[in-house]
C-alpha positions, 0 to 999 in steps of 0.5 A: 289394481288389486285388493291388496295393493288398493287396501294398503293405498287406501290406508296409507300403510304399507304394513297391512300388506303382509297381514292383508295377504294371509287374509287373501290366502284364508278366505279367498279373493273372492270374500274380500272387497276391493275399497271402491266396492264397500265403502258404503259397508263401514258407514252407518245411518248416522256417520263414518269413523275410519277405513278398515284394512279389509271388508271380508263378506265370509260364508263358511264358519271355518272362515270366520274362526280363520280370521278372528285366529289370525286377527288375534295372532296379529294384533289386528280386531275384528268388527262385525256388520250384520245389515247395517241398519245401525246408528250407534258406531257398533261396526264402524272401525275405530282405526285402520287395524280392524277387518270388518266382517259383512255377514250379509252373505253368511245367509242360509236357512240351516233347518226348519224343524217343524216337529221340534218348534225351531229355526236355525239360521245363518246370522246374515239372514235377513228378517224379510227372507226368513219371513218369505220362507216361513209363511210358505209353511204357515209358521212364524217366530214369536218376534219376526223382525224390526221394522227394518227387516228389509235389511236388517239381519236376524243376528244384527237384531239378536245383537240389538235388543230390537223392537217391533214385529211380535213385540206386543206379545212376545218381547224383544228379539232376545226372548225369541232366542233358543240357542247360538253357536258364537265365535270367541275371540280365540277363534274356537266355537261356543254353544249354547241352550240345549246344544251346549250339552251335545243335543239339538237346539230345542231348547234355551234354558239348560243350567245358566242362560248363556244364551242371555249373554250374546243378546244385546252384547253389540257383538262384543263378546262374540261373534254369532255365526247360528241363531235359532228361534221357536217356531209358532203356527201363524194364526188365521185372523187379524184386526187393526185399530188406531187411535189419536191423542190430543196429548203425550200423557194421555197416550201414554196412559192408553199405551201403559194400560194396553200392554198390562192386558198382552192384547195384541201383537204388534204396535208404535206410536208416532208423534204428529212430526213423523206421521205427517214426514211417513205420509210425505215419503208414501207419496213421493216415493209412488206407494200409493198403488203397492200399499193399497194391495198390500192392504186388501192382501193382509185384510181378513176378506176382499170387502174388509180390504175395499171398505179399508181402502175407501175409509183411508182415501176419505180421512187418513191425511185429515186425521194424521195432519190434525193429531198430535199423537197416534197410536197403532196396533194389529191385533191377531187371533186363532179367528176372527172372533177373538181378534175382534175380542181383543179388539173391542177390549183395547176400545174400553181402555181408550175410551176417555183418553182417545179417539179412534181414527181410520187404521190405515197405518197399521194395515199398511204396516201389516200388509208391508212390514219391512218397507224400503229404506226411504226413512233413511233421510229426512222427508225432504231429504234432511240427513237423519239420526234416532236415538233413544231411552227405554223409561219406567212407567212412572218415569216417562211424564217427568221425562216428557217435561223435561225434554219439552223444556230442553226443546225450548231453551235450545229453540233458537239453535235448532232453529239456525242450524235447521234442525227439526225432531220427531217422536216413536214410542212403543211399550216394552212388556208391561214396565218399560216404555220406549222413547225414540227421538229422530233428528233431522238436518240438512247436510250431504248424504253418504254411500251409506244413503246411496246405497240403501235408499231406492234410486228412483226415490233418492233422485227425487229429493233435495240434495245439500251442502256439506253441513259441518256446523250443524253436524257438530251441533247434532252430535252434541244435541245427540249426547246431551239428550243421552245425558238427559235420558240417564237423568232419569234412568233410563236404558238403552237397547242398541248400545254399541259406542254411542251408549254408556254401559260399562261405566253405568254398571256398578264395581261388582258388574263391571268386574263380572262382565269384565271376567266375561269379556276376557274369557270370551275375547281375551286379546279384546279382538272383537268390537272393541269399544262396544259396550264400553271395552277396550280394545288391550 
């Protein structure tokens, strides 16, 4: 069966055939995936909406431009997929008159310029791939990827305002972007930063910050085809440290104080539910040896690595199973003395707040920063979806109390549907606090899970029947939690279609953003629905 016939049959719309045949002429049949080869690509971590008329894996800028021009002229829309590690419907087609651009094959590292201090990549390069290449040269980018960086792409992270590795010192992904080349809704190219003046991409700031417009935009303003990030020399030394806390407020205060002194490179915090689930995943996946080697590889010396392993074996499980909240830090320095001095200052800030515990978890993360996608399901094979909000520190305590009351009020329904939850936390600069909630429920797995989770691990997990009642309950739960976040003034990073954005702006803000959307994408071709923009 040819691809064009398969696609039109899958969508039940013969009118798509002429459109599809023209696409095939533009990009070649090798770049278009048949439906039975691509279903996992239009399902995200959470769910599926509609099937696209075609899934295209472009390999050149001219192909992206040609697809966008053809879609715009034909009344079709374009959705853009990076690594797929998203849960906010950002790349999911909302109807069958959309083409999905899967950028995973658009993955060349274009230039590493050590003298001018930048690296330019195609949007589909993964953070893990970039790190491996830069490691060999003793280089890094300031922000160097989310924990999902084994699959997450640089284009996707820049579109989503990601946070994780390097965020302690250098902020979110948007703060590590110097220049972007974007395909607009009419197929034309826009360059930002110093490249807008015909120069090399050595600087972001040249007049108004056009680069910033295309960070965190959920690909609603244009399709990123290349991105330039600054380069730094890797620091020679690192240390890890962890703390346990008896209550949430003590943990939050500890994190707030540490964030104000810019002491660490990477950090994260977990409640007991997520920490214990993580340990279960490691055990079930048979990762003990790999993680041991990772600790040895990433430790300042072989002896310190052995010491870390012994400490880990003796006490990690006991501490993790009994601690309501834990924080984990990775500290870097030009030498061991600097790293240790930063570590000591973190200890001093925690003297009256928490208890230092074996730093097993951050040591593992340092050695294996981009772990396989075990956590795309719960530790017992449950379905999983996260949601989050970023709060001002002054609002965190009140929000946490309101959330606890929210859980208590719904305790019976949560139990009825088999829904459980956990929390992950981080600071955002010195002013913000990321509060992420992971929701788990028993339900059937999807094509996405079968594709991204290692098969040997997946085979060991329990399986569940389709559970529409629990799935519908989780959807409402997410909406109610999002409303609670908004009540306390939270903002969101991975906006997609899941979080309100345009509707939260004042009239002046709406006017400016709508004007920008019209200038960048007059026909509403690109990522309709994202950020709250509708297709015209």
